[in-house]
N, C-alpha and C positions, 0 to 999 in steps of 0.2 A: 155321931159317927160311930160305926160298928168297929170293934177291935179287930185288928188285922187287915183292914181295908185301907189302902193307900189312896190319898187324894190325887186326882188326875192333874198332871202338870199344866200350868197355864201357858197357852201359846205365846211365844216371844216374837214380837214384830220389830225388826230393825228400824231405827230412826230414819225418817225420810230426809234425804240430803237436800238442803235448801239451796236455791240458786244463788250464786255469788255474783256481785257486780264486777264487771271487768275493771282492772286498774286503769287509771287515767292514761291517755296517750302521752308518752314521755316527751318532754320538750327540753331535755337536758342531755349533756354528753355522758356516755357510759363510763368514761375514764378521763383523767386529767391529761392523758397523752393525746396527741393529734394522730389522725384526723378525728374530729368530733362526729361520733356516730351514736345512734340510740342503743340501748341495752340489747345484747344478742338474743336473749330469750324472747323479747318483744319482736325483734326482726324475724325470727323463725316463725312465729305465729302469724305475723303480718303477711309474710310472703307465701305462706301455705294456702292462702285464700286471696280474695279480692275485697278490699274495703274501700268502696268508692268515696265515702265521706271522710275517711281518715287521711287520704292523700292530700286534699286541699288544706286540711288542718296542719299537717306537718310542713307544708310548703309556705305557711304564713311567714310574713316578713320577719317576725321577731325570733323565729326558731334558730338555734345556733348551728344546725347541721350544714355540711358542705354541699354546695350546689356545683354540679358539673354540667358540661355540654358535650353532646356527641360531635366528634370532629371527623367521623367516617360516615360515608353515605351508604355503606353496606355492613350493617351490624346484625348478626344472627340473633333472632329472638329466642332466648333461652332463660329459663328460671332454674337456677341450681338448687333452689330450696323446694323444688317439685310442686310449686303452685302454678296457677294459670299465667299465661302471657297475654300481652295486649293484642287487640284485634288489628292494629295498624303497626307497620314497621317503625323502628326508631328513626326519626327524621334527623337530617343534618342540622346541627345547632339546637337539637331538642334539649331542654333542661331536665335534669334528673337530680335526685337527692341521694347522696351516699349513705348506705346502710351498713355495709360490712366490707372488709377487705380480706380475701383469702388467696392462697397460692395454688395454682394448678399444678398437677404432677409434672415433673420434668422428664424429658426423654433421656437426659444425660445426668448421671450422678454428680458431675462436676459443675453443672449449670443449674442455677436456681429456677424454680418454677415461675411461670408468668403470673403476675398479680391479676386477680379477677375482682372486679368491683360489683357487689350486689347493690343495685340501685332501685329507687322507687320512681315510678312515672306518675304524671298527673292523673292518669286514668285509674289509679289504684292498684295496678299490677307491678310486679317486680321483674327485673331483668338482671342477668349475670353477664357483664360486659368486660372484655379485656381492657386493662388500664390504657393500653396504647390507643384505644378508640375514643377516649374521653379526654376533655381538657378543662382546666379551671377557668380559662378565658372563654369569651364568647366568640366563636369563629364566624358567625354570620347573624342573620336576623333571628332573634330568639323564637324557638318553637316549643310546643307543649303537646303531649298526648291529650286527646280530647276528654274534657270533663263532661260526663253525661249528666246534665242538670236534672233531668227527669228522675234519675236514680239516686240523687242525693237525698239525705234524710230531710224530713219536713222542716225541722228546726234550722237546718243549714240553708235550705232554700229560702226560708223566711228571712234569715239574716242577710243573705245575698240581695234579695229583692227590696230591702230597705234602701239600697242604692238606687237612685232614680233611673240611671242608665240601664242597670241590670233589670230593673222592674219593667222597663219599656221593652227591652229585648226578650224578656221572659214572656210577656204578653204576645209579642210578635211570633215567638216560637210556638206558643200554644195555638195561635190562629193558623200558622203554616202547617202544623202537624195534625190538625183536627181531623182532616179527611184521610190522611195517610202518612205514616211515619217513614215510609220509604220513598216519598216524593222528593224531587230535586229541591223544591221550596223548603221542605222540612230539613233536609240535609244542610242547606245553606244557613237556615235560621239556627240550627244546632251549633254550627261552627262559629257563627257570629257571637252567640251567647257564650260558648265555651271560651273563645278568645278573650271576651270581655271579663269573664269571671277570673281568668288567670291574671290579667292585668290588674284588676281590682285587688286581688289578694297580694300580688307582688308589691302593690303600692301601700299596703297596710290595712286593708279591710279585715276586721276581726270576725272570727267564726266561733260558734259554740262547740263545746266538747262533743265529739260524735258519740251517739248512744250505742251503735253497733261497732264494736271495736275488739281487737284481739284480747283473749283471756277470759271471756265470759263462760261460765259453766251452766249448762242447762240442767234443770231439776231432774233427778233420776227417778225411776219407778220405785215404789216401796218394795223392799225385799223382806222375805220372811225366813226365819230359821227353819232347819229341817224339822219335820213333823208338826209344823205350825199349821193352824187352820187357815185355809185360803179365803174364808168368808170374812168380810169386814162390815 
């Protein structure tokens, strides 16, 4: 090396961020106090999107979370956590799972705000419902938001169809929907399968941990420091 000539600096490339696996879906109470609800950070991520396979997993018979039922026939579809809402209205006697309790702003400083329950529906969407519209008892024939079997993860569909009845209904659904998923026959087969899935899970059918669940980080693009070479 000639005296007085400085060596060119080596380009610095920032380390590539590795994808991280999402934490397991919690099946424990966030606190010792009642009611039993999942951790709030999980609830916020869950309700910001729609996780079709997470809902059935949380509704499994063994989970400790509070189940409620709609006792009003006219409940506004709203998601206070700014995520999607279900395609169908909340039905009378529909089962939901309690996620969080918040208070709505009060019109009077002397009167406490109304309690709002953020709940999970069987279809994977969340809803924000006034406490007065929900009951801990079952006010009628139990209902559930439709479980879209075709959108469930492969591992979950496989676990469900190990049940002989669900396997038969799944095959019937495939036949009915082969020509058109908008046909009346397909709609009826979807409902029959969805209803049977809900009953089987309520009775104790076990499901695998969903792979697509809140909290996963996608790998980011490699970043380079200023003045670094763009070629790799």
